[in-house]
FIBAKOL-650602 format. One line per field, with one value per residue (C-alpha): x negated, y negated, z negated; residue number from 1; residue in three letters. Coordinates in steps of 0.2 Angstrom, whole numbers. Layout:
BEGIN
px <- [X; ...]
py <- [Y; ...]
pz <- [Z; ...]
pos <- [NUM; ...]
code <- [ala; ...]
This chain:
BEGIN
px <- [0; -7; 0; -11; -11; -25; -26; -31; -44; -51; -66; -57; -62; -59; -45; -35; -40; -36; -18; -18; -28; -16; -1; -9; -13; 4; 13; 1; 6; 25; 26; 15; 2; -17; -26; -39; -52; -56; -72; -77; -82; -94; -88; -97; -92; -103; -120; -134; -127; -122; -117; -103; -97; -88; -94; -110; -99; -88; -99; -91; -97; -99; -83; -73; -78; -73; -57; -52; -57; -46; -31; -32; -34; -18; -9; -15; -10; 8; 10; 5; 16; 30; 31; 28; 26; 20; 13; 23; 13; 20; 14; 24; 27; 36; 53; 53; 49; 63; 76; 78; 77; 66; 51; 38; 30; 27; 45; 52; 42; 48; 66; 61; 54; 69; 80; 70; 68; 50; 49; 46; 28; 29; 32; 16; 14; 1; 5; -5; -2; -10; -9; -5; 14; 23; 8; 7; 24; 25; 8; 9; 9; -9; -18; -26; -31; -39; -49; -55; -60; -70; -79; -83; -99; -112; -123; -109; -102; -120; -121; -103; -107; -123; -114; -99; -111; -120; -104; -96; -90; -82; -67; -72; -67; -69; -70; -69; -75; -72; -84; -92; -83; -69; -67; -75; -62; -68; -65; -48; -41; -26; -21; -6; 7; 3; -14; -27; -45; -50; -61; -54; -62; -77; -71; -55; -65; -77; -63; -52; -67; -73; -56; -56; -72; -65; -54; -64; -81; -80; -92; -89; -93; -95; -90; -94; -100; -107; -125; -133; -136; -117; -112; -125; -113; -103; -119; -126; -109; -103; -119; -110; -116; -117; -123; -128; -141; -138; -135; -118; -107; -90; -84; -93; -84; -67; -71; -77; -61; -51; -60; -58; -47; -42; -45; -48; -43; -47; -34; -40; -35; -51; -44; -27; -34; -43; -27; -17; -28; -28; -13; -20; -16; -23; -24; -18; -20; -2; -5; -7; 10; 26; 39; 57; 71; 69; 50; 48; 43; 30; 29; 13; 22; 35; 52; 48; 53; 66; 77; 71; 76; 92; 85; 72; 54; 47; 40; 21; 18; 23; 10; 12; 6; 3; -2; 1; -9; -9; -26; -25; -18; -26; -26; -23; -6; -2; 3; -14; -23; -12; -18; -36; -36; -28; -44; -33; -21; -6; 9; 14; 31; 35; 30; 33; 20; 16; 8; 25; 34; 41; 43; 31; 35; 22; 13; 7]
py <- [0; -17; -34; -48; -66; -75; -94; -97; -111; -121; -132; -148; -156; -150; -162; -154; -136; -137; -139; -122; -114; -121; -114; -97; -97; -102; -89; -76; -81; -81; -66; -53; -54; -53; -69; -66; -80; -86; -84; -101; -107; -120; -137; -153; -163; -152; -161; -154; -143; -125; -111; -106; -124; -125; -107; -116; -119; -104; -90; -74; -57; -43; -35; -51; -52; -33; -36; -51; -43; -28; -40; -50; -34; -28; -44; -42; -23; -27; -41; -31; -16; -28; -18; -19; -1; 4; -13; -29; -44; -61; -79; -90; -107; -123; -117; -103; -114; -126; -112; -111; -130; -126; -138; -127; -117; -102; -101; -105; -90; -78; -82; -80; -62; -57; -61; -49; -35; -38; -44; -27; -24; -7; -14; -16; -34; -45; -63; -78; -97; -110; -129; -144; -143; -148; -159; -162; -160; -141; -138; -150; -134; -130; -146; -137; -123; -135; -144; -127; -122; -138; -136; -118; -123; -124; -137; -149; -147; -152; -167; -172; -172; -182; -196; -195; -198; -212; -222; -219; -233; -244; -243; -232; -239; -226; -233; -221; -229; -216; -219; -204; -199; -212; -225; -242; -255; -266; -253; -248; -266; -272; -260; -250; -242; -223; -225; -211; -208; -227; -236; -250; -267; -268; -285; -278; -266; -280; -293; -280; -275; -293; -298; -282; -288; -305; -297; -282; -277; -260; -247; -245; -229; -228; -212; -213; -203; -219; -223; -236; -248; -247; -250; -263; -278; -268; -262; -280; -287; -274; -265; -249; -232; -221; -204; -209; -198; -184; -167; -158; -171; -164; -157; -170; -184; -177; -174; -192; -198; -187; -193; -212; -224; -232; -227; -239; -227; -225; -219; -201; -184; -185; -200; -192; -177; -187; -197; -181; -174; -190; -197; -215; -229; -230; -244; -240; -250; -255; -260; -241; -236; -233; -246; -244; -254; -268; -269; -270; -252; -240; -222; -211; -200; -206; -197; -189; -196; -200; -216; -232; -236; -246; -257; -271; -266; -282; -288; -290; -289; -271; -257; -245; -228; -234; -252; -254; -269; -278; -280; -299; -300; -315; -307; -292; -292; -296; -278; -272; -285; -280; -262; -267; -278; -264; -254; -241; -238; -247; -236; -234; -242; -239; -221; -220; -211; -210; -193; -186; -194; -208; -226; -238; -257; -267; -280; -296]
pz <- [0; 5; 1; 6; 12; 20; 25; 43; 43; 57; 61; 54; 38; 20; 17; 32; 27; 8; 12; 20; 6; -7; 2; 3; -15; -21; -10; -17; -35; -31; -20; -28; -14; -15; -10; 3; 4; 22; 31; 36; 54; 58; 54; 60; 44; 33; 32; 33; 47; 41; 53; 41; 37; 21; 18; 11; -4; -3; 4; 11; 7; 20; 12; 15; 33; 36; 27; 37; 54; 49; 45; 60; 71; 63; 68; 86; 87; 79; 91; 106; 101; 95; 79; 61; 56; 44; 39; 41; 48; 47; 50; 38; 46; 44; 51; 39; 24; 28; 28; 9; 5; -10; -11; -19; -5; -15; -21; -4; 3; -11; -6; 13; 9; -2; 13; 24; 11; 10; -8; -16; -23; -15; 2; 13; 20; 27; 28; 35; 34; 45; 48; 38; 39; 23; 17; -2; -10; -7; -15; -30; -41; -34; -40; -55; -44; -31; -44; -51; -33; -31; -47; -44; -33; -47; -39; -35; -53; -60; -49; -53; -72; -69; -60; -72; -87; -77; -74; -91; -102; -89; -77; -62; -45; -31; -14; 1; 17; 31; 46; 55; 70; 67; 81; 78; 73; 87; 100; 94; 94; 83; 69; 73; 62; 61; 69; 64; 65; 66; 54; 43; 43; 31; 26; 18; 7; 2; -2; -12; -22; -25; -31; -43; -50; -54; -67; -74; -77; -67; -60; -41; -33; -15; -5; 13; 28; 36; 38; 26; 39; 44; 26; 22; 20; 7; -2; -3; -9; -21; -26; -30; -37; -21; -15; 3; 10; -2; 6; 4; -3; 3; -14; -24; -16; -19; -38; -40; -32; -43; -59; -55; -63; -46; -28; -14; 0; 19; 31; 30; 24; 13; 3; 3; -6; -19; -23; -23; -37; -46; -56; -57; -45; -27; -14; 4; 19; 23; 41; 45; 38; 48; 43; 38; 47; 35; 38; 19; 16; 23; 26; 29; 41; 54; 53; 36; 19; 7; 8; 2; -16; -19; -32; -29; -28; -23; -40; -38; -57; -60; -61; -46; -42; -24; -19; 0; 3; 20; 28; 27; 10; 1; -16; -26; -35; -53; -57; -52; -62; -77; -74; -73; -88; -98; -94; -84; -99; -93; -89; -70; -68; -50; -46; -27; -18; 0; -2; -7; 9; -2; 4; -4; -4; 6; -3; 6]
pos <- [1; 2; 3; 4; 5; 6; 7; 8; 9; 10; 11; 12; 13; 14; 15; 16; 17; 18; 19; 20; 21; 22; 23; 24; 25; 26; 27; 28; 29; 30; 31; 32; 33; 34; 35; 36; 37; 38; 39; 40; 41; 42; 43; 44; 45; 46; 47; 48; 49; 50; 51; 52; 53; 54; 55; 56; 57; 58; 59; 60; 61; 62; 63; 64; 65; 66; 67; 68; 69; 70; 71; 72; 73; 74; 75; 76; 77; 78; 79; 80; 81; 82; 83; 84; 85; 86; 87; 88; 89; 90; 91; 92; 93; 94; 95; 96; 97; 98; 99; 100; 101; 102; 103; 104; 105; 106; 107; 108; 109; 110; 111; 112; 113; 114; 115; 116; 117; 118; 119; 120; 121; 122; 123; 124; 125; 126; 127; 128; 129; 130; 131; 132; 133; 134; 135; 136; 137; 138; 139; 140; 141; 142; 143; 144; 145; 146; 147; 148; 149; 150; 151; 152; 153; 154; 155; 156; 157; 158; 159; 160; 161; 162; 163; 164; 165; 166; 167; 168; 169; 170; 171; 172; 173; 174; 175; 176; 177; 178; 179; 180; 181; 182; 183; 184; 185; 186; 187; 188; 189; 190; 191; 192; 193; 194; 195; 196; 197; 198; 199; 200; 201; 202; 203; 204; 205; 206; 207; 208; 209; 210; 211; 212; 213; 214; 215; 216; 217; 218; 219; 220; 221; 222; 223; 224; 225; 226; 227; 228; 229; 230; 231; 232; 233; 234; 235; 236; 237; 238; 239; 240; 241; 242; 243; 244; 245; 246; 247; 248; 249; 250; 251; 252; 253; 254; 255; 256; 257; 258; 259; 260; 261; 262; 263; 264; 265; 266; 267; 268; 269; 270; 271; 272; 273; 274; 275; 276; 277; 278; 279; 280; 281; 282; 283; 284; 285; 286; 287; 288; 289; 290; 291; 292; 293; 294; 295; 296; 297; 298; 299; 300; 301; 302; 303; 304; 305; 306; 307; 308; 309; 310; 311; 312; 313; 314; 315; 316; 317; 318; 319; 320; 321; 322; 323; 324; 325; 326; 327; 328; 329; 330; 331; 332; 333; 334; 335; 336; 337; 338; 339; 340; 341; 342; 343; 344; 345; 346; 347; 348; 349; 350; 351; 352; 353; 354; 355; 356; 357; 358; 359; 360; 361; 362; 363; 364]
code <- [met; val; arg; val; ile; phe; pro; thr; val; thr; glu; asn; gly; phe; gly; asn; asn; ile; ile; thr; leu; ala; lys; ala; his; leu; ile; ala; glu; ser; cys; asn; leu; thr; tyr; gln; ala; pro; val; trp; pro; tyr; cys; pro; his; val; lys; pro; ala; ser; pro; asn; gly; tyr; gly; his; tyr; phe; pro; ser; thr; arg; thr; asp; lys; leu; lys; leu; asn; ala; leu; lys; leu; leu; phe; arg; val; asn; arg; arg; leu; lys; ser; ser; ile; pro; ile; ser; thr; leu; thr; tyr; gly; val; glu; asp; tyr; lys; gln; ser; gly; ile; val; asp; val; gly; glu; ala; cys; arg; val; tyr; leu; gln; gln; arg; gly; leu; glu; ser; pro; ser; arg; ser; leu; val; leu; thr; val; glu; gly; met; trp; gly; asn; tyr; leu; pro; ile; lys; arg; ala; arg; asn; trp; ile; thr; his; leu; leu; ser; ser; his; ala; asn; thr; ala; gln; arg; phe; glu; ala; ile; arg; asn; arg; val; ala; gly; lys; leu; arg; ile; ala; val; his; ile; arg; met; gly; asp; phe; val; ala; arg; glu; ala; ala; gly; val; met; lys; pro; gly; glu; arg; ala; val; arg; leu; pro; met; glu; trp; tyr; ile; arg; val; cys; gln; gln; ile; arg; glu; his; val; asp; ala; asn; phe; ile; leu; leu; ser; asp; gly; lys; pro; glu; glu; leu; lys; pro; phe; leu; asp; ala; ile; arg; pro; thr; his; ile; leu; gly; glu; pro; tyr; gln; asp; leu; leu; gly; ile; leu; leu; leu; arg; glu; ser; asp; leu; ile; val; ala; ser; asn; ser; thr; tyr; ser; arg; leu; gly; ala; phe; leu; asn; asp; lys; pro; tyr; ile; trp; pro; ala; asp; thr; leu; his; arg; asp; ser; ser; gly; lys; phe; gly; tyr; leu; trp; lys; gly; leu; gly; ser; ala; val; pro; ser; asp; asp; arg; ser; asp; pro; asp; val; val; arg; arg; cys; tyr; ala; leu; ala; ile; asn; ser; pro; gln; ile; pro; gly; gly; leu; ile; lys; tyr; leu; arg; ser; asn; gly; thr; ala; arg; ile; glu; phe; ser; glu; asp; leu; leu; tyr; ser; gln; pro; val; tyr; ile; leu; arg]
């Protein structure tokens, strides 16, 4: 008898693949399945280059490779024979997930399997999941598991503790500036709602951080895949703690985002993951969001999300989970200043979160 689920990973970045891994983990928990860790392919985001990509952090054994090859072969055979005898093979996808109306992906899959007579622990089943569908709300229960996974790489955990000790005692502001293979702002032109893989203006990061510094003596932590010469204006203006030039920063950067008291985010899945694992406020570039019909609220994904709140959300002086700041915003809002002056202890009053497909009021 075999009951296994494995995530199908890709050459994309860790912020993309972790959603797939988390779905597989939760389904394994809810459905009496064994979680089979992936064998990672080459990934251009891992630096220095590693032939097995994120396998540098999560190495596979020879047994892992043999198991995965056997499972994938079983899928191919069943597909060709159009049969699932004696072992059922299924790819659990977004349409399957939507059928139950249950938010948690593990529980939704459990109902899906029950409806097909596949829930029994004595029934052989091989399942896989792939892609980023569902985004963050279906995997909310996996946040602790993700953090444990990130911390399981010994060298990353040691470096994280060293930096955490270095910046202790002050408010920690993590700033993620995504560059790398993102298109230069000058080449992309005017910022558009819903745009992806485009760099944000360096001036925005500098202005926001300088305004933060006017209200609190904080430690700024820069996380970026950019080159020092590209980041020189920010480095000169803010003088942050950083890990530029250090090898294998992928997991370390996410842990530092998770641990911070405030995130100044880039428009990337890496920033999303850091904010997802962190319960504190974050700042998001509002110009990249899809607007509602009033133009006052923004969504991260077009056509996905809950209705805008019926009560007023325009008060600039409340503490928010997400501050959607316009790129040309002349100053940070009073609610963020209140949070900073409380040394990060002020209670979040407006909890709307872009990551959970909720509309966030745009502050100008």
